[in-house]
C-alpha positions in Angstrom: -29.6 -36.3 -11.9 -33.1 -34.8 -11.5 -32.1 -32.0 -13.9 -30.9 -34.5 -16.5 -34.1 -36.6 -16.2 -36.3 -33.4 -16.5 -34.3 -32.2 -19.5 -34.7 -35.6 -21.2 -38.4 -35.5 -20.6 -38.6 -32.0 -22.1 -36.5 -33.1 -25.1 -38.9 -36.1 -25.7 -42.0 -33.8 -25.4 -40.5 -31.3 -27.9 -39.7 -34.1 -30.4 -43.2 -35.5 -30.1 -44.7 -32.0 -30.5 -42.6 -31.4 -33.6 -43.4 -34.7 -35.2 -47.2 -33.9 -34.7 -46.8 -30.4 -36.2 -44.7 -31.6 -39.1 -44.4 -35.4 -39.8 -41.3 -34.7 -41.9 -39.4 -34.1 -38.7 -39.1 -37.9 -38.3 -38.0 -38.4 -41.9 -34.6 -40.2 -42.3 -33.0 -37.2 -44.0 -34.1 -34.8 -41.3 -33.0 -37.1 -38.4 -29.7 -37.7 -40.1 -29.0 -34.0 -40.5 -30.2 -33.3 -37.0 -27.7 -35.9 -35.7 -24.9 -34.4 -37.7 -25.5 -30.9 -36.3 -26.0 -32.2 -32.7 -22.7 -34.0 -33.1 -20.8 -30.9 -34.1 -22.3 -28.7 -31.5 -22.3 -31.3 -28.8 -18.5 -31.8 -29.0 -17.4 -28.3 -28.4 -20.3 -27.7 -25.9 -18.7 -30.5 -23.8 -15.4 -28.6 -23.8 -17.0 -25.3 -22.8 -18.9 -27.3 -20.1 -15.5 -28.3 -18.5 -14.6 -24.6 -18.2 -18.0 -23.6 -16.8 -17.6 -26.3 -14.1 -14.5 -24.6 -12.9 -16.5 -21.4 -12.5 -15.0 -19.9 -15.7 -16.3 -19.1 -19.2 -15.0 -19.5 -22.8 -16.1 -16.8 -25.2 -13.5 -17.5 -27.9 -15.0 -20.7 -29.4 -16.8 -19.0 -32.3 -13.8 -17.0 -33.4 -11.6 -20.0 -33.0 -13.7 -21.8 -35.5 -13.0 -19.1 -38.1 -9.2 -18.9 -37.3 -8.7 -22.7 -37.4 -10.9 -23.0 -40.4 -8.7 -20.5 -42.3 -5.6 -22.3 -41.2 -7.1 -25.6 -42.4 -7.7 -24.0 -45.8 -4.1 -22.8 -45.9 -2.7 -26.3 -45.0 -4.9 -28.3 -47.4 -5.7 -26.0 -50.3 -2.8 -23.6 -50.6 0.2 -25.5 -49.1 -1.1 -29.0 -50.0 0.0 -30.5 -46.7 -1.1 -34.2 -46.2 -4.5 -34.1 -44.5 -3.4 -36.3 -41.5 -0.6 -33.9 -40.7 -2.9 -30.9 -41.3 -5.4 -32.3 -38.7 -2.5 -32.8 -36.2 -1.4 -29.2 -36.8 -4.9 -27.8 -36.3 -5.4 -29.7 -33.1 -1.9 -28.6 -31.9 -2.8 -25.0 -32.5 -6.1 -25.5 -30.6 -4.1 -27.0 -27.7 -1.7 -24.0 -27.7 -4.7 -21.7 -27.6 -6.1 -23.6 -24.6 -2.7 -23.3 -22.9 -2.7 -19.6 -23.5 -6.1 -19.1 -22.0 -5.4 -21.4 -19.1 -2.2 -19.7 -18.2 -3.9 -16.3 -18.3 -6.6 -17.5 -16.0 -4.6 -19.7 -13.6 -1.2 -18.0 -13.4 -1.8 -14.4 -14.2 -5.3 -14.5 -12.6 -6.9 -12.7 -15.5 -10.7 -13.0 -15.2 -11.9 -15.8 -17.6 -14.4 -13.4 -19.2 -11.7 -10.9 -20.1 -9.1 -13.5 -21.2 -11.5 -15.3 -23.6 -13.1 -12.1 -24.7 -9.7 -10.9 -25.8 -9.1 -14.2 -27.5 -12.4 -13.9 -29.3 -11.3 -10.6 -30.8 -7.8 -11.7 -31.6 -8.7 -15.0 -33.4 -11.4 -13.3 -35.5 -9.0 -10.6 -36.5 -6.3 -13.0 -37.4 -8.7 -15.0 -39.5 -9.8 -11.9 -41.4 -6.2 -10.8 -41.8 -4.9 -14.2 -43.1 -7.8 -14.6 -45.5 -7.8 -10.9 -46.5 -11.3 -10.9 -45.2 -12.4 -13.0 -48.2 -14.4 -16.3 -48.1 -12.2 -19.3 -48.7 -13.6 -22.6 -49.8 -12.4 -26.3 -50.0 -13.8 -26.9 -53.5 -14.2 -30.6 -54.3 -11.6 -31.6 -51.7 -9.0 -32.6 -54.2 -6.1 -34.3 -52.4 -7.9 -34.6 -49.1 -11.0 -36.6 -50.0 -10.4 -39.0 -47.1 -10.7 -36.2 -44.5 -13.8 -34.9 -46.2 -15.4 -38.4 -46.0 -14.4 -38.7 -42.4 -15.9 -35.3 -41.6 -19.1 -35.6 -43.6 -19.7 -39.3 -44.1 -21.7 -41.9 -42.3 -21.3 -45.2 -40.6 -24.2 -47.5 -41.0 -26.3 -44.4 -41.7 -25.1 -42.6 -38.6 -23.3 -39.3 -39.4 -19.6 -39.2 -38.4 -20.0 -36.1 -36.2 -22.5 -37.9 -34.1 -20.3 -41.0 -33.9 -17.5 -38.7 -32.7 -19.8 -37.1 -30.2 -20.5 -40.6 -28.7 -16.8 -41.3 -28.5 -15.9 -37.9 -27.0 -18.9 -38.1 -24.7 -17.8 -41.5 -23.4 -14.2 -40.4 -22.8 -15.1 -37.2 -21.1 -17.7 -38.9 -19.0 -15.1 -41.2 -17.6 -12.7 -38.3 -17.2 -15.2 -36.1 -15.4 -17.2 -38.6 -13.3 -14.8 -41.5 -12.7 -11.3 -40.0 -12.2 -9.5 -38.0 -9.5 -9.2 -35.1 -12.0 -13.0 -34.9 -12.3 -13.4 -34.7 -8.5 -10.8 -32.0 -8.4 -12.6 -30.1 -11.2 -15.8 -30.0 -9.2 -14.0 -29.0 -6.1 -12.3 -26.1 -7.8 -15.7 -24.9 -9.1 -17.3 -25.1 -5.7 -14.5 -23.4 -3.7 -11.1 -22.9 -5.4 -9.4 -21.4 -2.3 -10.4 -24.2 0.0 -9.4 -26.7 -2.7 -5.9 -25.1 -2.9 -5.5 -25.2 0.8 -6.3 -28.9 0.6 -3.0 -29.4 -1.3 -4.5 -29.6 -4.8 -2.8 -27.9 -7.6 -5.8 -25.8 -8.7 -3.8 -24.0 -11.4 -3.1 -27.2 -13.2 -6.8 -28.3 -12.9 -8.0 -25.0 -14.4 -5.3 -25.0 -17.1 -6.3 -28.5 -18.2 -10.0 -27.5 -18.4 -9.1 -24.7 -20.9 -6.9 -27.1 -22.9 -9.8 -29.6 -23.2 -12.2 -26.8 -24.3 -9.9 -25.6 -27.0 -9.0 -29.1 -28.2 -12.6 -30.1 -28.6 -13.2 -26.8 -30.3 -10.4 -27.8 -32.7 -12.2 -31.1 -33.5 -15.5 -29.3 -34.1 -13.7 -26.7 -36.2 -12.7 -29.3 -38.7 -16.2 -30.8 -38.8 -17.8 -27.4 -39.3 -15.3 -26.4 -42.0 -16.3 -29.3 -44.2 -20.0 -29.0 -43.2 -20.1 -25.5 -44.6 -17.3 -26.2 -47.2 -16.3 -22.6 -47.0 -15.0 -20.2 -44.4 -16.2 -16.6 -44.2 -13.7 -15.2 -41.6 -16.0 -12.3 -40.5 -19.0 -14.5 -39.8 -18.0 -18.2 -39.6 -18.8 -19.5 -36.1 -20.3 -16.2 -34.9 -22.2 -16.6 -31.7 -21.5 -20.3 -31.5 -20.1 -19.8 -28.0 -23.7 -18.9 -27.1 -24.9 -22.3 -28.2 -22.2 -24.0 -26.1 -23.0 -22.0 -23.0 -26.7 -22.5 -23.4 -26.2 -26.3 -23.9 -24.0 -26.5 -20.8 -26.4 -24.4 -18.7 -29.4 -26.3 -19.9 -27.6 -29.6 -19.2 -27.2 -28.7 -15.5 -23.9 -26.7 -15.4 -24.1 -23.8 -13.0 -22.4 -20.6 -14.2 -21.1 -20.3 -10.6 -19.2 -23.6 -11.1 -19.1 -26.9 -9.3 -22.0 -28.6 -11.2 -22.5 -30.4 -14.5 -22.8 -33.7 -16.3 -21.6 -34.9 -19.7 -25.0 -36.5 -20.5 -26.8 -33.3 -19.5 -24.6 -31.2 -21.9 -25.3 -33.6 -24.8 -29.0 -33.5 -24.2 -28.8 -29.7 -23.8 -27.1 -29.5 -27.2 -29.7 -31.7 -28.8 -32.5 -29.8 -27.2 -31.3 -26.5 -28.6 -31.2 -27.9 -32.2 -34.8 -29.3 -31.8 -35.8 -25.9 -30.4 -34.4 -24.4 -33.6 -36.7 -26.6 -35.7 -39.6 -25.6 -33.5 -38.8 -21.9 -33.9 -38.8 -22.4 -37.7 -42.1 -24.2 -37.6 -43.7 -21.4 -35.6 -42.6 -19.0 -38.3 -40.3 -17.0 -36.0 -37.7 -15.1 -38.2 -34.2 -16.8 -38.2 -32.8 -13.4 -37.3 -34.2 -13.9 -33.8 -32.3 -17.1 -33.2 -29.8 -15.4 -30.9 -32.6 -13.8 -29.0 -34.1 -17.2 -28.4 -30.7 -18.5 -27.2 -30.4 -15.5 -24.9 -33.8 -16.2 -23.5 -33.0 -19.9 -23.0 -29.8 -19.0 -21.0 -31.7 -16.4 -18.9 -34.5 -18.8 -18.0 -32.0 -21.6 -17.2 -30.0 -19.3 -14.9 -33.2 -18.1 -13.1 -34.3 -21.7 -12.6 -30.9 -22.6 -11.2 -31.0 -19.6 -8.8 -34.5 -20.6 -7.6 -33.4 -24.2 -7.0 -30.3 -23.0 -5.0 -32.5 -20.8 -2.9 -34.9 -23.7 -2.1 -31.9 -25.8 -1.0 
């Protein structure tokens, strides 16, 4: 809880600093766009957070965005499948990907880093192959305007991705902090072997964590596809897994597992986007964004180690 409070204070201080440096930061248009981006990034960061709590990692998220984005293009633009069915199919594929990763890690005991790294390469390659490595766009959303409005519209001025983040955050908060599964998840992250000897089916717990991660990545993939309105298979979603890992670690998730909160992950995702604005205001080249993210992850891990040593 102390980590979350400290992170919230840092977030408020950054927002105040940005508003002083550039008053346009508090403009309605900028805040609305910020909420939209935080919503999209926060949703899949929560999923990756579930995996990190088990002591695992998911490196496939960015490539999965490209793969699912290209599939969404095929379903809607080329095959003219009704958009509701297309959404169900995209989410079903995402669940199958999660099952694949979960089975590799829980049943075959493949290291999470290797399993999801291979997934990252496979899904990026599939996206490039299916699209012939060409950018595919959604045009003016003819025939699926309803899905476009849901993905990019607003409710009482609040962007739909942020509304979805609140819904997802509420459901996952209950799942993680108020259910037996949540307690099992933390137990697996702290000591999987001891948890297994306690009679808990640890394989099922880990498997479900990877399914949650991929399912939420599927939700974000749809939002990101319409946010960009085009999918470049070689670059769409590149390094987005870094944002998710950084948000989770900033939010109090330990890379060794057994720790984390939903509220912390959401604040971490928001903090990263505000940090992006600060980087731009300071005139740091956008090409250094990944370096900034790497630095944030490194500092967070070092702080986590120091706090563990003190305990």
